[in-house]
Each structure stands twice: as structure tokens, then as C-alpha cells.
VEXLUM-942232 format. One record per residue: residue in three letters; z, x, y of N, C-alpha, C in turn. Coordinates in steps of 0.1 Angstrom, whole numbers, padded with zeros to 4 digits, always signed. Layout:
BEGIN
ALAZXYZXYZXY ...
END
This chain:
BEGIN
UNK+0251-0173-0072+0244-0175-0059+0229-0171-0060 UNK+0221-0179-0053+0207-0177-0054+0203-0163-0048 UNK+0193-0157-0053+0188-0144-0047+0174-0147-0042 UNK+0171-0142-0029+0158-0143-0023+0153-0130-0020 UNK+0141-0127-0024+0134-0114-0020+0125-0117-0009 UNK+0128-0111+0002+0119-0113+0014+0108-0103+0014 UNK+0099-0104+0005+0088-0095+0004+0077-0101-0006 UNK+0065-0098-0003+0054-0101-0012+0049-0089-0020 UNK+0056-0078-0019+0053-0066-0026+0054-0067-0041 UNK+0043-0065-0048+0044-0065-0063+0054-0055-0069 UNK+0055-0043-0062+0064-0033-0067+0079-0037-0065 UNK+0082-0043-0054+0096-0048-0052+0099-0059-0061 UNK+0090-0068-0064+0092-0079-0073+0095-0073-0087 UNK+0087-0063-0091+0089-0056-0104+0103-0050-0105 UNK+0107-0043-0094+0120-0036-0095+0132-0047-0096 UNK+0131-0057-0088+0142-0067-0089+0142-0074-0102 UNK+0130-0077-0108+0129-0083-0121+0136-0073-0132 UNK+0133-0060-0130+0138-0050-0140+0153-0049-0139 UNK+0159-0053-0128+0173-0053-0126+0180-0066-0132 UNK+0171-0074-0138+0177-0086-0145+0179-0098-0136 UNK+0174-0098-0124+0177-0109-0115+0165-0120-0116 UNK+0169-0132-0114+0160-0143-0112+0160-0146-0097 UNK+0149-0146-0091+0149-0148-0076+0137-0156-0071 UNK+0138-0160-0059+0128-0167-0052+0122-0157-0042 UNK+0109-0158-0039+0102-0150-0029+0099-0158-0017 UNK+0103-0152-0005+0099-0157+0008+0092-0145+0015 UNK+0080-0146+0018+0073-0135+0025+0075-0136+0040 UNK+0081-0126+0046+0084-0126+0060+0072-0126+0068 UNK+0071-0134+0078+0059-0135+0086+0061-0128+0099 UNK+0060-0115+0099+0062-0107+0111+0050-0098+0113 UNK+0049-0093+0126+0038-0084+0129+0044-0070+0129 UNK+0043-0063+0117+0050-0050+0116+0044-0040+0126 UNK+0032-0041+0129+0025-0032+0139+0031-0033+0153 UNK+0037-0044+0156+0043-0046+0169+0057-0039+0170 UNK+0062-0034+0159+0075-0027+0159+0071-0012+0158 UNK+0074-0004+0168+0071+0010+0168+0083+0018+0171 UNK+0085+0028+0163+0096+0038+0166+0090+0052+0162 UNK+0094+0062+0169+0088+0076+0165+0094+0081+0152 UNK+0107+0079+0150+0114+0084+0138+0112+0074+0127 UNK+0106+0080+0115+0103+0071+0104+0115+0063+0099 UNK+0127+0069+0099+0139+0062+0094+0142+0050+0104 UNK+0141+0052+0117+0143+0042+0126+0133+0031+0125 UNK+0120+0035+0122+0109+0025+0121+0112+0016+0109 UNK+0115+0022+0097+0117+0013+0085+0129+0004+0087 UNK+0139+0010+0093+0151+0001+0096+0148-0010+0105 UNK+0141-0008+0115+0137-0019+0125+0128-0029+0118 UNK+0119-0025+0110+0110-0034+0103+0117-0042+0093 UNK+0125-0035+0085+0133-0042+0074+0143-0053+0080 UNK+0149-0049+0092+0158-0058+0098+0150-0070+0104 UNK+0138-0068+0110+0130-0079+0115+0126-0088+0104 UNK+0122-0082+0092+0119-0091+0080+0131-0099+0076 UNK+0143-0093+0077+0155-0101+0073+0157-0112+0083 UNK+0156-0110+0096+0157-0120+0106+0147-0132+0104 UNK+0135-0128+0100+0124-0138+0098+0128-0147+0086 UNK+0132-0140+0075+0135-0148+0063+0148-0156+0065 UNK+0158-0151+0071+0170-0159+0074+0168-0171+0082 UNK+0158-0171+0091+0154-0183+0099+0149-0194+0090 UNK+0144-0191+0078+0139-0201+0068+0148-0205+0057 UNK+0159-0198+0056+0169-0201+0045+0180-0210+0050 UNK+0182-0221+0043+0192-0231+0046+0203-0232+0036 UNK+0203-0223+0027+0213-0224+0016+0221-0211+0014 UNK+0231-0211+0007+0239-0199+0004+0230-0190-0006 UNK+0228-0178-0002+0219-0169-0009+0222-0154-0006 UNK+0218-0146-0015+0217-0131-0012+0203-0129-0009 UNK+0200-0124+0003+0186-0121+0008+0184-0106+0008 UNK+0173-0102+0003+0169-0087+0002+0156-0085+0009 UNK+0155-0076+0019+0143-0072+0025+0142-0057+0025 UNK+0130-0052+0026+0128-0037+0026+0115-0033+0033 UNK+0114-0021+0038+0102-0016+0043+0101-0001+0039 UNK+0089+0004+0038+0086+0018+0034+0074+0023+0041 UNK+0075+0036+0045+0064+0044+0050+0063+0057+0042 UNK+0052+0063+0043+0050+0077+0037+0050+0086+0050 UNK+0056+0098+0048+0056+0107+0059+0049+0120+0054 UNK+0039+0124+0062+0031+0136+0058+0030+0145+0070 UNK+0035+0157+0069+0035+0166+0081+0041+0160+0093 UNK+0051+0152+0091+0058+0146+0103+0051+0133+0108 UNK+0040+0129+0102+0032+0118+0106+0035+0106+0097 UNK+0037+0094+0103+0040+0082+0095+0027+0076+0090 UNK+0027+0072+0077+0016+0065+0071+0021+0052+0066 UNK+0016+0041+0071+0019+0028+0066+0008+0024+0057 UNK+0006+0011+0055-0005+0006+0046-0018+0010+0053 UNK-0028+0014+0045-0040+0018+0051-0047+0006+0057 UNK-0054+0008+0069-0061-0003+0076-0075-0004+0071 UNK-0080+0005+0063-0094+0004+0058-0095+0012+0045 UNK-0106+0010+0038-0108+0018+0026-0110+0033+0029 UNK-0116+0036+0041-0118+0050+0045-0104+0056+0047 UNK-0095+0049+0054-0082+0055+0056-0075+0056+0043 UNK-0076+0047+0033-0070+0049+0020-0075+0061+0013 UNK-0088+0064+0014-0094+0076+0008-0087+0088+0015 UNK-0086+0088+0028-0080+0099+0035-0066+0101+0031 UNK-0058+0091+0030-0044+0092+0026-0043+0097+0012 UNK-0050+0092+0002-0049+0096-0012-0054+0110-0014 UNK-0063+0114-0006-0068+0128-0007-0058+0139-0005 UNK-0048+0136+0003-0038+0146+0006-0026+0146-0003 UNK-0024+0136-0012-0013+0136-0021-0012+0149-0030 UNK-0024+0154-0034-0023+0166-0043-0023+0179-0035 UNK-0023+0178-0022-0023+0191-0014-0011+0192-0005 UNK-0004+0181-0002+0008+0182+0006+0019+0173+0001 UNK+0031+0178+0002+0043+0169-0002+0044+0158+0008 UNK+0048+0146+0003+0049+0134+0011+0064+0129+0009 UNK+0069+0123+0019+0082+0117+0018+0081+0102+0019 UNK+0085+0095+0009+0086+0080+0009+0099+0077+0016 UNK+0099+0071+0028+0111+0067+0035+0112+0052+0035 UNK+0123+0047+0030+0124+0032+0030+0138+0028+0035 UNK+0139+0016+0039+0151+0009+0043+0152-0004+0036 UNK+0163-0007+0029+0166-0019+0023+0178-0026+0030 UNK+0176-0039+0032+0186-0047+0039+0190-0058+0030 UNK+0203-0060+0028+0209-0071+0020+0218-0079+0028 UNK+0217-0093+0027+0225-0102+0035+0230-0113+0026 UNK+0243-0117+0028+0249-0128+0021+0249-0139+0032 UNK+0241-0150+0030+0240-0160+0040+0253-0169+0041 UNK+0261-0169+0031+0273-0177+0031+0283-0170+0041 UNK+0284-0157+0041+0294-0150+0049+0288-0143+0061 UNK+0274-0141+0061+0268-0134+0072+0268-0119+0071 UNK+0275-0114+0060+0276-0100+0059+0263-0094+0056 UNK+0259-0083+0063+0246-0077+0062+0248-0062+0061 UNK+0242-0055+0052+0243-0041+0050+0228-0035+0048 UNK+0227-0022+0052+0214-0016+0050+0216-0002+0045 UNK+0205+0004+0039+0206+0018+0035+0191+0023+0036 UNK+0191+0036+0040+0179+0044+0040+0178+0052+0027 UNK+0166+0053+0022+0164+0062+0010+0151+0070+0012 UNK+0151+0082+0008+0140+0091+0009+0137+0098-0004 UNK+0124+0098-0008+0120+0105-0020+0108+0114-0017 UNK+0109+0127-0021+0097+0135-0019+0088+0134-0030 UNK+0075+0133-0027+0064+0130-0037+0054+0141-0036 UNK+0050+0146-0048+0038+0154-0049+0030+0149-0061 UNK+0017+0153-0061+0008+0148-0072-0001+0159-0076 UNK-0004+0159-0089-0014+0167-0094-0027+0161-0090 UNK-0038+0168-0090-0051+0161-0087-0054+0150-0097 UNK-0058+0138-0091-0061+0126-0098-0076+0125-0100 UNK-0081+0122-0112-0096+0121-0113-0102+0111-0102 UNK-0113+0116-0097-0119+0108-0086-0122+0093-0090 UNK-0126+0091-0102-0129+0078-0106-0117+0068-0106 UNK-0105+0074-0109-0093+0066-0108-0090+0062-0094 UNK-0091+0072-0085-0089+0069-0071-0099+0059-0065 UNK-0112+0060-0069-0122+0051-0064-0120+0037-0069 UNK-0117+0036-0082-0114+0022-0088-0102+0016-0081 UNK-0092+0023-0078-0080+0018-0072-0082+0013-0058 UNK-0089+0021-0050-0092+0018-0036-0102+0007-0035 UNK-0113+0007-0043-0123-0003-0042-0118-0017-0047 UNK-0108-0017-0055-0102-0030-0059-0094-0036-0048 UNK-0091-0029-0038-0083-0034-0027-0068-0032-0028 UNK-0064-0027-0040-0049-0024-0043-0043-0015-0033 UNK-0050-0004-0029-0044+0006-0020-0039+0000-0007 UNK-0045-0011-0003-0042-0017+0010-0028-0024+0010 UNK-0022-0025-0002-0009-0032-0003+0003-0022-0002 UNK+0000-0009-0002+0011+0001-0004+0011+0011+0008 UNK+0023+0015+0011+0025+0026+0021+0018+0038+0017 UNK+0010+0044+0025+0003+0056+0022-0009+0053+0012 UNK-0011+0041+0008-0021+0037-0001-0018+0040-0016 UNK-0006+0044-0019-0002+0048-0032+0007+0039-0039 UNK+0003+0035-0051+0012+0027-0060+0016+0037-0071 UNK+0026+0045-0070+0029+0055-0079+0031+0051-0093 UNK+0035+0038-0095+0038+0033-0108+0025+0028-0115 UNK+0014+0028-0108+0001+0023-0113-0003+0033-0125 UNK-0008+0027-0136-0012+0036-0147-0022+0047-0144 UNK-0030+0045-0134-0040+0055-0130-0033+0067-0123 UNK-0021+0065-0117-0015+0076-0110-0002+0081-0117 UNK+0005+0073-0124+0018+0077-0130+0018+0090-0137 UNK+0008+0094-0145+0008+0107-0152+0008+0119-0142 UNK+0003+0116-0130+0001+0127-0120+0012+0128-0109 UNK+0021+0119-0109+0031+0118-0098+0043+0126-0102 UNK+0049+0133-0092+0062+0140-0094+0070+0136-0082 UNK+0083+0134-0084+0092+0130-0073+0106+0134-0076 UNK+0114+0133-0065+0128+0138-0066+0139+0127-0065 UNK+0136+0116-0071+0146+0105-0070+0143+0094-0080 UNK+0147+0082-0077+0144+0071-0086+0130+0066-0084 UNK+0123+0063-0095+0110+0057-0094+0110+0044-0086 UNK+0121+0037-0087+0123+0024-0080+0123+0027-0064 UNK+0129+0038-0060+0129+0042-0046+0114+0044-0041 UNK+0107+0051-0050+0093+0053-0047+0085+0040-0046 UNK+0090+0030-0054+0083+0017-0054+0088+0008-0042 UNK+0097+0013-0034+0101+0006-0022+0113-0002-0023 UNK+0120-0002-0034+0133-0009-0035+0142+0000-0044 UNK+0151+0009-0038+0159+0017-0047+0169+0009-0055 UNK+0168+0010-0068+0176+0002-0077+0191+0004-0075 UNK+0195+0016-0076+0210+0019-0075+0216+0014-0062 UNK+0209+0018-0051+0214+0014-0038+0214-0001-0036 UNK+0203-0008-0040+0202-0022-0039+0213-0029-0047 UNK+0216-0025-0059+0227-0030-0067+0240-0029-0060 UNK+0243-0017-0054+0256-0015-0047+0257-0024-0035 UNK+0245-0026-0027+0246-0034-0016+0248-0049-0019 UNK+0242-0053-0030+0244-0067-0035+0259-0069-0038 UNK+0265-0059-0045+0279-0060-0048+0288-0060-0035 UNK+0283-0052-0025+0291-0051-0013+0291-0064-0004 UNK+0280-0071-0004+0280-0083+0004+0286-0095-0003 UNK+0287-0094-0016+0293-0105-0024+0286-0107-0037 UNK+0293-0110-0047+0287-0111-0060+0278-0123-0061 UNK+0269-0122-0071+0259-0133-0073+0262-0140-0086 
END
């Protein structure tokens, strides 16, 4: 059965590729900022489900569809993708001083059966101080604007400084183990 990743995230594409899947990408066209929830877990669930609904509206064939959303939580405050370079600098400046929680929700649906499952995943992240030139190069390139909290933990500039309490793939926005189990749960590919 065909696999469709409902995401334009380079990190999620990398995770799914590392799992050995060949897949098609459909970027969900939704206004994430129009979906608001106080609780980070409820927020990522609502956004990931809205992404799934948007992608399913475009799919006319039997497929396994995967969507996901992630936010960073710092001192109880949700951080999504930075809206500006200034906000990206602000976000990245706190990674070495405060623990952050990467909260994500992944949704998997089998279009042939309509079976849909979801799972929440959380990873606590801390960082050693990152050299200023690495942070500046990353932000000025525009890359920070693509990631929750402005951080691509797998990026070579950050990887040596990142510490976390779970799967790296969870930190990348698509938990490998949970995603595999959900794919199996909705029907084999």
C-alpha cells in the first residue's frame, strides 16, 4: 500500500526514509495559527488531526497517511516555529539555560479502512552552550524558521550540544517506534 507523508518537514522526511519507506509527500494546506489550545498536548493533537483531514481530502487512493505536529514547551509556554529571526534568536538563547519539552502528536490513517490512530510523544531537551557563530549561521540561513522552537537538533551545528531523554526521531517530530506501531495497527503496507 502506498505511504503518504502529510508534511513538508525535512526532519520528518528523513525519519520516514530512515525507516526504509518509499513515500509521497503532500503538504497540508492549513492555517496552524487558527487552531489554538492552551494545553500543548491538545494543541499538537488538534493541528495534527487538521493536517490529516486536509491531506485526506486530496487522497483518492488506498494509502497509509501520516501527519504530525510538534511544539516546544518552555516554562509552560508553547513555542511553535519562530515568526521572525529575532524570535528565533530569543528561542535558541534559552536552550542552554532551561529544559524544554518537545511535544508532538503523530496521526496515522489507512484510507482503505478509514482506521485512524494517534499518539502523543514528549522528549525533554537540554543543550550545552552552542558557539554564537553556529547559532547566527543557522538563523540567518532561514533554517530556524522551519522548526518548532527554532531548533533542528539533528543539524550538525547543534547535534554535539543536544541532550534528550528519548528517541532522536521524536525530537525530529516523528517518533520512529510509535509511528511503526501505528502503521502496523492501521494495516500493513
